[in-house]
C-alpha positions as CSV (number, residue, x, y, z in Angstrom):
1,M,0.0,-0.1,0.0
2,I,1.4,3.4,-1.1
3,K,1.7,6.0,1.5
4,L,1.1,9.3,-0.3
5,K,2.5,11.7,2.3
6,P,5.9,9.9,2.6
7,L,6.1,9.4,-1.1
8,A,5.6,13.2,-1.7
9,V,8.3,14.1,0.9
10,S,10.8,11.9,-0.7
11,L,10.1,13.1,-4.0
12,F,10.3,16.6,-2.8
13,I,13.7,16.0,-1.3
14,A,14.9,14.3,-4.3
15,L,13.5,16.9,-6.7
16,G,14.0,19.8,-4.5
17,T,17.8,19.3,-4.3
18,G,17.9,19.0,-8.2
19,G,15.7,22.2,-8.4
20,L,17.7,24.1,-6.3
21,S,20.9,23.4,-7.9
22,A,19.4,24.1,-11.1
23,L,18.5,27.5,-9.8
24,L,22.0,28.1,-8.5
25,T,23.4,27.2,-11.7
26,Q,21.2,29.4,-14.2
27,G,23.0,30.2,-17.3
28,A,25.3,27.2,-16.9
29,M,24.1,25.6,-19.8
30,E,25.0,28.5,-22.0
31,R,28.6,28.4,-20.8
32,Y,28.6,24.7,-21.0
33,R,27.9,25.0,-24.7
34,E,30.6,27.1,-25.3
35,L,33.2,24.7,-24.1
36,E,34.6,22.2,-26.2
37,Q,32.8,18.9,-25.9
38,P,33.9,15.2,-26.0
39,P,32.3,13.0,-28.6
40,L,28.9,11.5,-27.4
41,S,28.0,14.7,-25.7
42,P,24.3,14.8,-25.8
43,P,22.3,18.3,-26.8
44,G,21.7,20.5,-23.8
45,W,18.0,19.8,-23.6
46,V,18.7,16.3,-22.4
47,F,20.4,17.1,-19.3
48,P,17.1,18.6,-17.5
49,V,14.7,15.9,-18.9
50,V,17.2,13.1,-17.6
51,W,18.2,14.5,-14.4
52,S,14.4,15.1,-13.6
53,A,13.7,11.6,-14.3
54,L,16.6,10.4,-12.2
55,F,15.5,12.3,-9.3
56,V,12.0,10.9,-9.8
57,L,13.5,7.3,-9.5
58,M,15.9,8.4,-6.6
59,G,12.9,9.6,-4.7
60,V,10.8,6.6,-5.3
61,A,13.7,4.4,-4.2
62,A,14.5,6.3,-1.1
63,Y,10.6,6.1,-0.4
64,L,10.8,2.4,-0.7
65,V,13.5,2.0,1.8
66,W,12.1,4.7,4.2
67,M,8.9,2.4,4.1
68,R,11.2,-0.7,5.6
69,D,11.1,-1.4,9.0
70,S,14.6,-2.9,9.1
71,T,17.9,-2.2,11.0
72,G,19.8,-1.2,7.9
73,R,17.2,1.3,6.8
74,N,18.9,4.4,8.4
75,G,22.3,3.5,7.2
76,A,21.0,3.2,3.8
77,L,19.2,6.5,4.0
78,A,22.3,8.2,5.5
79,L,24.2,7.2,2.2
80,Y,21.4,8.5,0.1
81,G,21.5,11.7,2.0
82,L,25.4,12.0,1.4
83,Q,25.0,11.2,-2.1
84,L,22.4,14.0,-2.9
85,A,24.7,16.4,-0.9
86,L,27.7,15.4,-3.2
87,N,25.6,15.6,-6.2
88,F,24.4,19.0,-5.3
89,C,27.9,20.4,-4.5
90,W,29.4,18.8,-7.9
91,T,26.7,21.0,-9.8
92,L,28.2,24.0,-8.2
93,I,31.8,23.1,-8.6
94,F,31.3,22.3,-12.3
95,F,29.2,25.0,-13.4
96,N,29.7,27.9,-10.9
97,L,33.2,27.5,-10.1
98,Q,34.0,26.0,-13.5
99,N,36.8,23.9,-11.9
100,H,36.5,20.9,-14.2
101,A,39.5,19.0,-12.5
102,L,38.1,19.2,-9.1
103,A,34.4,18.2,-10.3
104,F,35.9,15.3,-12.0
105,F,37.4,14.0,-8.8
106,W,34.4,14.9,-6.9
107,L,32.2,13.1,-9.5
108,L,34.1,9.9,-8.8
109,L,33.6,10.2,-4.9
110,L,29.9,10.6,-5.8
111,W,29.7,7.7,-8.1
112,L,31.4,5.5,-5.3
113,V,28.7,6.7,-2.8
114,I,26.0,6.2,-5.2
115,L,27.4,2.5,-5.6
116,L,27.5,1.9,-2.0
117,C,23.9,3.6,-1.4
118,T,22.8,1.3,-4.3
119,L,24.0,-1.8,-2.9
120,R,22.5,-0.9,0.5
121,F,19.1,-0.1,-1.1
122,F,19.3,-3.6,-2.7
123,K,19.9,-5.2,0.6
124,E,16.7,-3.3,1.8
125,T,14.5,-4.0,-1.2
126,P,15.8,-5.1,-4.7
127,A,13.2,-2.6,-6.4
128,A,14.9,0.3,-4.6
129,G,18.3,-0.9,-5.7
130,W,17.2,-1.2,-9.4
131,L,15.8,2.2,-9.3
132,M,19.2,3.7,-8.4
133,V,21.0,1.7,-11.3
134,P,20.1,4.4,-14.1
135,Y,21.5,7.2,-11.9
136,L,24.6,5.0,-11.3
137,I,24.9,4.6,-15.0
138,W,24.1,8.3,-16.0
139,V,26.8,9.6,-13.3
140,A,29.4,7.4,-14.9
141,F,28.7,8.9,-18.3
142,A,28.7,12.3,-16.6
143,G,32.1,11.5,-15.3
144,Y,33.2,10.6,-19.0
145,L,31.7,14.2,-20.0
146,N,33.2,16.0,-17.1
147,A,36.8,14.4,-17.9
148,G,36.3,15.3,-21.7
149,V,35.4,18.8,-20.9
150,W,38.3,19.3,-18.5
151,L,40.8,17.7,-20.9
152,L,39.6,19.5,-23.9
153,N,39.5,22.9,-22.1
154,A,42.4,22.9,-20.3
155,G,44.8,25.8,-20.2
């Protein structure tokens, strides 16, 4: 049985994190388009669409874990909160500070924490773990893009 209020809170936290980072990086896509891009870089409109979908999936995954009555739930949700914070900070480092080298290494840390969170979510409920897999894949791709931007625009 779906509990609407906890689901709404979980979605609000995930989408709110993404929305706030987007608000704080307004105009960033214009600057991003001016940079030399690595092969396979998607058009700019893809990013908000993909990130919105990923934040919804994350929110649902966190909701599923939150609704579990288990001893591992709090640890899994702590990792979830940490990866949200790291994700939020990456956006500011990459776009606002335009420090693509630091952003790349930050993204590696983010990916590792997402992996740990995903594995913990799988232990809580496989559905939550599977909902995190697209995010894990996308952040790996973002790492490729970040490294490409860093290397192609160095100096």
